[in-house]
Every structure is written in C-alpha cells, then in structure tokens.
N, C-alpha and C positions, 0 to 999 in steps of 0.2 A: 259315279263319279269320286274319286276322292277330292274334296275339297281343301285339305288344308294343305300338302304338299307343294312347296313351288319346285317351277321346272325349269326357272333361269339358266343358263351355263356357269353364271355367278353372282356372287349377292350385290355384286356393282359395277358399274367398266365407264370409263372414261368417254365419252361422246367425242366426234370428228371433228365439230367446229371449234375455233380458239376465240377465246372473248376480250374483249378488252376493261381491262381489271378498272382503268382508270373512268373510263366513261360512265362502266357500272356503276361507280363510288358519285361520280358529278350528280346522275342521276338520282340516285338515291339521298344527296344531301337536299333534291329540291323539298323531299318532303320532310326532313328534319323540325319541322315548326306542327307538322301534325300531330294528332291523338294517333295514337296508336292502341288499338286496343287487343285486350287479350285474347288471345285464341280461343275459338269457338270448334263443339262439334256440328253433324245434321244426321238426326238418325231419324227414319219414316216423319219425315217432313216436318220435323222439329230443332229447332238451334238451341243449342245450352254454351253458356259462355263457362270455359275451364277458368276458375280466379288463382288458383291452386299457388301455380309458379310465374316467375317472369319470362312470360312465354310470350309476345307480343305479334301482331300481326300489323303490315298495310297491304290492301286486297287494291292492287290494279286492275285486276277482271275480277267478277264475282258476280252471282245470279241476280238476275236485273242488271247487272252496274251498280248494286246496290252498296256506295262503300265503305258502309257499316256491317257489313256481310264479312266474317275473318273468316268463315268454316266452311271446307269443299265443297259442298252442296250437295245433290244429289234428286234423283226422282221427284215429281212431288213442287220444284222450285221455278223459277221462271228460266228464259234462256241465259246461257251467261255473255255477258257485255263487261268491257272497257267501266273502269271506275274514272272518275274526275282528275285525279292522281296522273292516270298511263297520261293525260294531256300534259303536262312539264315533262315528259320523261324519253326524249328522243333517239336515243339508244335501244333503250329495255324496251319501244315500241319496233327500232331493228329488229331486233333479237328475236322476240316474237312473232314474228311477219315471217321469220327462217323458219320456224318449227311447222312441217308439213305434217300437219292433222286437225282437228277441231280441239283449239281449246277451252279449257275448263276454267276452273277455279288458277288464279296466279297471286303470289302474296308474296309480299317482304316477309319473311318471318326470324323475329329478331329474340336470340336466346340471352337472357341478363347473364352479369356476371356470377360465379356460385350457385347455377341453377344446376342440376343434374335430374333428369328427367325418367319418367318409369317406363319401365322396359314391355314392350307390347310391338302388336303389328298392325297395321289397316290389310286388314287381308284382303281386300277384293284391290288394293291397286297395285298393279300384275298385267302384265301383257297378257297371260291367260284368260284374262276376266277382260280382255279391252281394253286395258285405260293402263296409261305411263306418268309416274310423277320422277320430274326430273330439275334436279337442283343445280344453281349458279352460287357459289359463293361469291359474297362480294368483299364484306371484311368477317376477318377470322385470324387468329392464334394458336399457338402452339397447344395452348392447354384447353383447345376447345375441341372434340371429339365426336365421331358418330361411332359406335358399336353394333355392328351391321352383321346379326349371324357369326357371331362371336369373331369377327374383322373388322381390326381397327381403323379407321379411316378419317384421315385430316385433310380436308378437300380444300385448295387454295383458289383467290381470287383470282379471275378469269378463267378456270377450267368447268367442264360441262359435266353433269353426271345421271348415269341412272341410276337408280337405286331401286332393288325390289326389296320396296319395302311393307311384301307381304309376309316377308321374315321380320322374327324377333327383331327388336332392334330398341335403340336405346342414346340420346344426346344426354351430352352434359359439355358444361362451360366451367372451367376450375380456375380462369384466368381472369384479370380486372376490366376486361373493356366486353363490351356488345359482340355476339354472334349473327353475322345476318346473312342470311342464301335467299334469293330469290327461287318459289319453287312453283313449277309449273306442273298442271293435271292436265293430260293429253289423252284424246283419246287416238288408241294405235292404227295406224293405217302402214300397208306396203312403201310408201315414202316416208312416213319415220322409219321404217327399221332402218334406213342408209343412212340413217345417223349416225348408226351401231357401226364398230370396227369388223373385218371382212371375217374372223372369227366366229361371231354369232350369226353366219347368214345360212348355217344350217339351222337353228335352232328358230330362225323368222323364216323359213320354207316350209317347217315342219308342222306336226299336226298341234302343241301346241301354244299357237296364239289366237288370239279372236279378232279379227279383222275387222273394224267397222265401214260400212259403207255408208257413200255419202247422203246425205236425206234429201226427199224430190217436194216439192210443192203440190196441195193436193187441193181440189176444185169444190166448191160447194156443193157441187152435188155428190161428188165422192167424199164428203165427210157428211153427208143424211145421209145416205145408203150402210155406213159403216157402225150408226148407230142401234146401239142394242145394249142386252143385260143378261148375267150369265151366273152361275153360281162356278164358283174356282178356290184353291186352297187359300186360305185366309191369309202364308204371308203373300204369296203375289206380289206385293206391291213392298215388302221389306228387304228389300237388297240385303241388309243386315244378316237377312236369316240363309243358312246356308241349306236350304227345305229341297224336300224333293214335292213333285210333282203328283206322285203315283203314292199309293197305300193309301193306309186311314190315316187320316187328320183333318180335325175342322175346318169346314167349308165357310164362305161367306159370298153374300151378295156382290156383283160388280157392274156397271154398267156405262157403256162408249158413249159421250154425249160429245154435241159439237157448241163450243166457248163460246162459239163467233167467230173468234181469230183463229182456231183449230180444234182438234181432237183431245179429250182429256178422259182419263179413266176416273172413274168415282168410285171413291174406295166406301166403304161397309159406315166410314164415319163422315164422309159428306164431305170427305176433303178429295179435291180436285189435280189428278196427275199428269199434265199436258204430253202428247205424244208429237214424234217425230215421225213424218212416214219413210218408210225406207221402199216403197215401189210394190204389185203387186200384193196389195192391202197387207203387209205386215209394216208392223211398227214397234218403233222402241220408244223406254221411256228417257223425256226432257231430263239433261241431265245426268244422264247415266248411260249406260255400252251397250252394246246391241247382246250384253250375259241376258236382258231379260224382253223377248219380243214377243206380241201376241199381232194374229194374225187373223181376219175377219172373212170367213167363208159362210156367207147369209142367201145368196141367189138360187142356192140347191130346194129339194124339200125340204130338209133337216137343217137349219142354220145353226154355225156352229163358230168356236171363235176359236185357235188353234193358239193355246201356251206352248210357250219354248223357253226353258233354261240351259244357258252354254258356257262353256268352259273349254278353250281352245278349242277341235275341232269336235268335240265328244258334244254331244247334247241330249235333252230330255223332252219330248212333248207327249201334250195333253190336248186331248179334244174336247169340248165339252158343248152340252147344248144349249142354243142362243135364242135368246127371245125379240125377235127384231122391234122395233121402234114405227107406233102408227104412221 
C-alpha cells in the first residue's frame, strides 16, 4: 500500500451546512475567562506539550472528557467525551449533534498574532484512514491564512470546511488579532459523506474511503472467551508507524485482557489499549478508526488472532498463533 499519497479530489472543500457566525462567537465568549492551554500532541500513548508557539486550545471534547487534554488523542486513551466547557455552549452542542459520525477530539484552536506555524502533515487524518478533520472558523481576518498543499485558503466565520491535512500544510497569522477555529475530528461514515458536495460523490462511493462500522456491546462471556496472548510485529499499536504486517521485522508479545469494563490489548510495556467491539469477534482500538483491527479466532484446534491494517478498501492481514487464557 502506498501510504503517503493523498487520494481526495481536492485539498479542501466547503461543506453544505451554513452556520451562524454570531452564535459561534457568543459561545466562544463563554470561555474567554478560562485558561487556554498550549496545544499538545499524542504519540504512542503519551501526551507531550507544544510550547514553542502561541497556539492554544480549549477542548470541548477530549479523551475521557478531560478539559486539560488539548491533544487529538489516539489509541491507548479513554473514550472521547464532552468536557465541562461544552455545558455553556448551546450552539456548539447543536452543531456537533448535526455531524453524523462518532466525534473524537473537538477543540477551539487559537493562533496568536504574529505566529507562523511549521510546514507539516498529519499523515493519517484523511478519509482513506477513516478519519476526517473539519474546521469551523470563528474569528479571523485577512492576514490569517492556511497554505494547504500549496493552495492558500482564508476561511471565513460561519463556513464549514473539510481539509485533507494528510497533505503538507502551514498556518500563519500575520495580523494583530487572534484567529480561532473550532476543529472537529470525526470517524468517517456513509452519513458523514452526505455533508460533502455532489461532485465528491464518486470519491465517497469509490475504493479510497475507509468507512467505520458502529460498535457493539460485549457480554462478560464474550470478553472472557477473547482473552489470549500472541506475538506480533512490535509496531502493532503504534498508529504513527506506516508499518507492514509481513516481512522480517522485530516481534513483541501482546495479550488481550478483560479490564472489568471491557477488553484491552496489553502492550509489551504493560500499557493498556482499550478495544471497541465491531461484531464477529473483531475489535478496533478505542480512540482510532478501523485502520487497525484485531479478530480473535480461538475456538478451533489452532487458536489465532487475525491482525488487519487498512487504507481505503485495501487491506493487509496476518494471522498469528494465540495462546488462550486458562
């Protein structure tokens, strides 16, 4: 699989709903007296702060509803939940309810005056990885811009945008005022695709989009039956790695355990990565898309765990022997 080439029809597209810019600002003003923290990142189960630039966040939805988490989250975190800031933002709640897909991190992101961001890409935030990043401008001005794959954008309050941030991009704010966007990460579903203009229909009906299925509940008996241990490529839980399941590479020991509230994969470093059930003994990582799933096949003469990596409709599988729990 070619993991770096973007397949979206364009670097960005304006989505169909028109939003009320004044009501967005009114909700934003309810948070004016709260401390906005530096943006942070999440890599392999660890949160790290970005303190180099005046780029601050107020999280209205975060892992576990933790208002101090300004990172986008990922595998190894708690389920995403609303933070207390959202209690005071009725219009933002209305907007979020209108987005048809499981919502992950939702953050007001404030780019301070005079800040020029570094050029980078958020490699796996695109529909072929099962995740979309949406932007709702709240306050901006002419000298605040986004360079997305060489195209200059100046999105305006009340507009609703999808950007393919797996492409190279850079933000800058050369004006005297703050630029604030509400940034929404959401799992891609067929219903979400209907927010896009008609000329994107072929893309969403084609093989390049990874759709996510609804999760299902598990019983105590199912969780007990899924417990096992197995060896797999060491990068299994590291979504930042563009690894392959096949070929000679370092291996490590993993196990699927029942935490009492659900199943989780225990890493070689003894860190728990909660799992969300998809049915048929298949599980994805909580905090991530179906780009990476595990399926237990433990009731035959040769117990196995099937590992799957996906990009759009393409997939790579590896079956590894498993040892069932006593």
